[in-house]
N, C-alpha and C positions, 0 to 999 in steps of 0.2 A: 524722746523721740514722738511727733506727734502724727495721729492716727489721717490717713487719708480714705478716700471713698474704697479704694481695691483693699484696704486693710480691715473693712469692716466686717462683721461674723457672715457668712458664705454657707450658703447651701451647700451641703457636701454628701447628704446619701436617705435614703430612705428604706424603709423596712414595713411588707404588706404584714396587715395586723390579720390571724386568722379570728376565725367568729369565736363567739361565746367568751369573751374576756372582758371582764371590768375594769374601770380607771384604776383601782387599786392592784389588779392584777399586771397593768401596766407599769405603776411607780414603780412596784415589788421588783418588778422583772429588770427595769430599765436600772434601778438603783443599786440591785446586786450585779448586775454587768459593767458599772461602772467602776464599783468598790472592787472586783473582781480584776479587772484590769488595771488597776495600780490607780485609778485616778480617785481624787477628794471630792465627794457629794458636797459641792457648795450650798445647793438650795433645793428644796421639793416643795411646788407650788402646783400650777396647772401645768408645767412641766419639770422639768429634771436638770440642773445645771451641775455639770462636771468640770474639775478642774487639772489639770499635770502639770509638773514643773521636774523634768527630766535630762540631762544630758546634753545641756544646752538650749535646749527649747522648753518654751513655754505656750500652753493651750487652754481655750474654755469652750467647752462645747454645753451649748442645749439643748436639748431633748426635748420636743414638744410631739404630743402624742394625741390621737382622736380615736375615735371606732376604726377607721378604715387604714391609719399607716400613722407610723412611727417616723418624723423627721428629723435629722442631724441637722445643726447650724452650728460652724465652728470657726474661730478666731485663732492663729496661733503665730508664734515670733521664733525666730533664733535669739538667744541671748548674749549679754556677754559674761565675764567672770565676775560682774558685780551684778548682774540681774538685769540691766538694761536693754530692751529690744532693739535688736541691731538689724532685723530684717523681715517682713512679714512671709510667713509658711505655713499652706495647710498640711497637719501630719497625716499624711494620706492612708500610712500603715497601720498607725495608731487608730484611726476611723473605721478602714476595713475588717479589722480585728472586731471592733466594738459593733460593728452592723452585724458580724457573723456570729455573734455570740447572741444579740437580743433574735435576730431570726430563731435560732435555735431557743432560747430560754419561752420565746412566745409561742412556738411552735410546742414545745415539751409542756409549757402550763395549758396550751389551749388543750392537748390530747387525756391530760388527767380530769378535764371536765364531766 
């Protein structure tokens, strides 16, 4: 299945960043949240890329962070039994859980400083 512009990674959420956090704090918190939600961390550079394949769905999410906010960008599909992409879908429920956990994790880390 060939990608179309509508299937390109989509901005799906953002989280405000509390004060006093370093880039290392961001990476550690984001990575812990991604792993905690059963995603695989594929890459950690200036952003974090997570991957999930579960119950007929597959998704790749890139989490970009700055001193002001964390942005989530996602690309997702329904897949058939052979792993072929059959339909473009954004996994909203999964994203909402990651957003919630990121907000809590960043606030917890900030309060410990």
